[in-house]
MARTOR-763765 format. One line per 8 residues: for each residue x, y, z of C-alpha. Coordinates in Angstrom, 2 decimals, decimal comma, always signed. Example, Ala and Ser with C-alpha at 12.3 -4.5 7.8 and 13.67 -1.06 7.14 Angstrom:
# MARTOR-763765
+12,30:-4,50:+7,80 | +13,67:-1,06:+7,14
END
This chain:
# MARTOR-763765
-44,29:-1,70:+8,72 | -41,37:-4,13:+8,81 | -37,87:-3,24:+7,76 | -36,58:-5,37:+4,93 | -33,60:-7,42:+6,04 | -30,45:-7,61:+3,97 | -29,76:-11,06:+2,51 | -27,30:-13,23:+4,43
-25,60:-14,37:+1,25 | -25,76:-14,08:-2,51 | -25,59:-16,64:-5,30 | -22,67:-16,74:-7,68 | -24,85:-15,32:-10,46 | -25,92:-12,38:-8,29 | -22,33:-11,61:-7,24 | -21,07:-11,86:-10,82
-23,75:-9,42:-12,00 | -23,09:-6,95:-9,17 | -19,32:-7,06:-9,65 | -19,44:-6,84:-13,42 | -17,57:-10,11:-13,80 | -18,55:-13,67:-14,71 | -19,42:-16,82:-12,82 | -16,53:-18,48:-14,59
-14,12:-15,91:-13,12 | -15,49:-16,47:-9,62 | -15,17:-20,23:-10,03 | -11,55:-19,71:-11,09 | -10,91:-17,60:-8,00 | -12,28:-20,50:-5,96 | -10,13:-23,07:-7,76 | -6,92:-21,18:-6,92
-7,98:-20,48:-3,33 | -8,31:-16,73:-3,84 | -12,05:-16,48:-3,09 | -13,73:-19,49:-1,50 | -17,56:-19,40:-1,37 | -19,12:-19,29:+2,08 | -21,36:-22,26:+1,23 | -22,38:-24,59:-1,56
-26,14:-24,97:-2,01 | -27,89:-28,30:-2,62 | -28,01:-27,53:-6,34 | -24,22:-27,10:-6,39 | -24,30:-23,32:-6,76 | -21,73:-21,29:-4,86 | -22,97:-18,67:-2,40 | -21,05:-15,78:-0,83
-21,70:-14,04:+2,48 | -20,68:-10,52:+3,50 | -17,17:-11,60:+4,53 | -16,59:-13,20:+1,13 | -18,05:-10,14:-0,55 | -15,61:-7,87:+1,30 | -12,73:-10,09:+0,17 | -13,97:-9,90:-3,42
-14,04:-6,12:-3,09 | -10,37:-6,17:-2,08 | -9,51:-8,48:-4,98 | -11,24:-6,20:-7,48 | -9,55:-3,12:-6,02 | -6,13:-4,72:-6,33 | -6,93:-5,75:-9,90 | -7,78:-2,11:-10,61
-4,32:-1,17:-9,31 | -2,73:-3,51:-11,85 | -1,82:-6,51:-9,69 | -1,92:-10,03:-11,10 | -3,62:-12,87:-9,25 | -0,42:-14,31:-7,69 | +0,48:-10,86:-6,36 | -3,05:-10,34:-5,03
-2,85:-13,68:-3,23 | +0,41:-12,58:-1,61 | -1,00:-9,23:-0,52 | -4,17:-10,76:+0,92 | -2,16:-13,36:+2,83 | -0,26:-10,57:+4,58 | -3,36:-8,68:+5,70 | -3,90:-8,70:+9,46
-7,63:-7,88:+9,32 | -10,38:-6,89:+6,92 | -10,54:-3,38:+8,39 | -6,79:-2,91:+8,06 | -7,00:-4,19:+4,49 | -9,66:-1,66:+3,59 | -7,56:+1,11:+5,12 | -4,73:-0,08:+2,90
-6,92:+0,17:-0,18 | -8,09:+3,64:+0,77 | -4,46:+4,74:+1,12 | -3,57:+3,23:-2,26 | -6,58:+4,78:-3,95 | -5,84:+8,18:-2,43 | -2,26:+7,92:-3,67 | -3,51:+7,11:-7,14
-6,06:+9,93:-6,85 | -3,28:+12,37:-5,98 | -1,16:+11,18:-8,91 | -4,10:+11,48:-11,33 | -4,88:+14,97:-9,99 | -1,31:+16,00:-10,77 | -1,60:+14,53:-14,25 | -4,86:+16,38:-14,88
-3,38:+19,65:-13,63 | -0,30:+19,10:-15,79 | -2,36:+18,57:-18,95 | -4,62:+21,53:-18,12 | -1,57:+23,78:-17,73 | -0,33:+22,63:-21,12 | -3,73:+23,31:-22,74 | -3,90:+26,78:-21,19
-0,34:+27,62:-22,22 | -0,87:+26,47:-25,81 | -4,15:+28,40:-26,07 | -2,39:+31,56:-24,89 | +0,65:+30,96:-27,06 | +2,88:+30,76:-24,01 | +5,76:+28,46:-23,19 | +5,65:+26,00:-20,30
+8,39:+24,44:-18,23 | +9,10:+20,78:-18,97 | +8,80:+19,91:-15,27 | +5,27:+21,32:-15,27 | +4,31:+19,41:-18,40 | +5,58:+16,12:-17,02 | +4,48:+16,44:-13,40 | +2,84:+13,22:-12,23
+4,63:+10,97:-14,72 | +7,88:+10,54:-12,79 | +8,65:+8,88:-9,46 | +11,98:+10,71:-9,05 | +10,69:+13,88:-7,34 | +12,57:+12,87:-4,15 | +15,85:+12,36:-6,03 | +17,63:+15,45:-4,72
+16,60:+14,82:-1,12 | +17,70:+11,17:-1,20 | +21,06:+12,09:-2,74 | +21,66:+14,75:-0,10 | +20,89:+12,38:+2,76 | +22,46:+9,13:+1,55 | +24,50:+9,93:-1,57 | +24,12:+9,63:-5,33
+25,00:+5,92:-5,33 | +22,16:+5,15:-2,92 | +19,67:+6,88:-5,18 | +21,09:+5,27:-8,34 | +20,79:+1,77:-6,87 | +17,27:+2,22:-5,55 | +16,18:+3,92:-8,79 | +17,54:+1,05:-10,91
+15,82:-1,45:-8,61 | +12,50:+0,39:-8,94 | +12,72:+0,79:-12,71 | +13,51:-2,90:-13,00 | +10,07:-3,79:-11,68 | +7,15:-4,11:-14,07 | +3,89:-2,32:-13,28 | +2,54:-5,32:-11,39
+5,70:-5,54:-9,28 | +5,55:-1,84:-8,47 | +1,87:-2,08:-7,53 | +2,53:-5,10:-5,34 | +5,32:-3,30:-3,51 | +3,13:-0,22:-2,97 | +0,33:-2,40:-1,62 | +2,69:-4,11:+0,83
+4,00:-0,73:+2,06 | +0,47:+0,59:+2,45 | -0,46:-2,54:+4,43 | +2,52:-2,00:+6,75 | +1,61:+1,67:+7,28 | -1,98:+0,81:+8,05 | -0,99:-1,92:+10,49 | +1,02:+0,77:+12,30
-2,04:+3,04:+12,27 | -4,28:+0,34:+13,67 | -1,82:-0,61:+16,40 | -0,97:+2,94:+17,47 | -4,66:+3,76:+17,92 | -5,43:+0,53:+19,79 | -3,97:+1,44:+23,17 | -0,88:-0,79:+23,04
+2,64:+0,42:+23,90 | +5,72:+0,65:+21,63 | +7,53:-2,08:+23,57 | +4,66:-4,60:+23,24 | +5,24:-7,83:+21,32 | +2,78:-6,65:+18,64 | +4,61:-3,36:+18,13 | +7,99:-5,08:+18,10
+6,78:-7,54:+15,46 | +5,73:-4,58:+13,31 | +9,12:-2,97:+13,93 | +10,79:-6,17:+12,72 | +8,65:-6,10:+9,56 | +9,51:-2,45:+9,10 | +13,26:-3,09:+9,31 | +12,91:-6,07:+6,96
+11,14:-3,75:+4,51 | +13,91:-1,14:+4,76 | +16,49:-3,88:+4,23 | +14,78:-4,97:+1,01 | +15,45:-1,65:-0,75 | +18,83:-1,59:-2,55 | +20,95:+1,47:-1,92 | +19,90:+1,99:+1,69
+22,32:+1,44:+4,60 | +19,94:-1,27:+5,78 | +20,50:-3,23:+2,56 | +24,25:-2,68:+2,19 | +26,54:-5,40:+3,62 | +28,07:-4,00:+6,78 | +25,87:-0,92:+6,59 | +24,88:+1,09:+9,66
+21,42:-0,42:+9,95 | +20,93:+0,78:+13,52 | +21,90:+4,37:+12,73 | +19,76:+4,36:+9,60 | +16,68:+3,05:+11,39 | +17,06:+5,50:+14,29 | +17,60:+8,39:+11,86 | +14,45:+7,50:+9,93
+12,52:+7,09:+13,18 | +13,37:+10,69:+14,10 | +12,49:+11,87:+10,59 | +9,05:+10,23:+10,74 | +8,17:+12,59:+13,59 | +10,02:+15,71:+12,41 | +8,85:+15,67:+8,78 | +5,09:+16,09:+8,32
+5,22:+14,27:+4,99 | +6,39:+11,11:+6,75 | +4,16:+11,65:+9,79 | +1,12:+11,73:+7,49 | +1,75:+8,07:+6,63 | +1,02:+7,18:+10,25 | -1,95:+9,46:+10,88 | +0,03:+12,46:+12,10
+2,66:+13,24:+14,70 | +1,14:+11,05:+17,44 | +1,11:+7,98:+15,21 | +4,58:+8,74:+13,88 | +5,86:+9,08:+17,46 | +4,50:+5,62:+18,24 | +6,32:+4,17:+15,21 | +9,49:+6,06:+16,14
+9,40:+4,81:+19,73 | +8,74:+1,21:+18,64 | +11,64:+1,32:+16,17 | +13,84:+2,83:+18,88 | +13,06:-0,06:+21,23 | +13,69:-2,57:+18,44 | +17,01:-0,96:+17,52 | +18,20:-1,06:+21,13
+17,25:-4,71:+21,50 | +18,06:-6,18:+18,10 | +20,40:-3,95:+16,06
END
């Protein structure tokens, strides 16, 4: 009994049906260079292989997260590999899953309290709606002005801008994960390029010492590098303490050489 082989590619009609979209949408993605078919058949129909299908999956995931097509194009252009990209999407989806879980728990607490005729704290009712749960910690570490500036910058972004920024951060984190597990060393050119991207990212956030003219960028980067290892919440972004230590060491080398 022979095992049925998976098809090597799919027609545009098949992909549209599977993805719940339209051939017209896929043709538009092709016209703007977002999703190029793997081949054009003799009858002019577009066909897509597994690589193209994986890219379409990433496009659809980013659409689900609220990104517009220009933002998706930017995010995809920054991806180092398909595997790293999928790790990024998993991280984003888990973050959204965690936020939705908090929202569900918040609403359920409200329902239970109202059914029992009990009061409920406002912070419990609104958990999951606000991004400011790190406000006190940021103000303690870097001052109220630092938080105010970064908060105003964040609130000034529309939902697409916020989603794009989150996707770019997730991509950076997952590139760190991939590199730290690949056997390279913190002083390698690859790790130092990631460190440069990391510092550029930190410098893009208003209110941080890295963004302030004349700010102590070196001290800020080294302080964060230590925090990544010491604080399990940060270490989790890099797969745990071992991954966070790799990031910390790479940033330390970069700071000594460049800052």
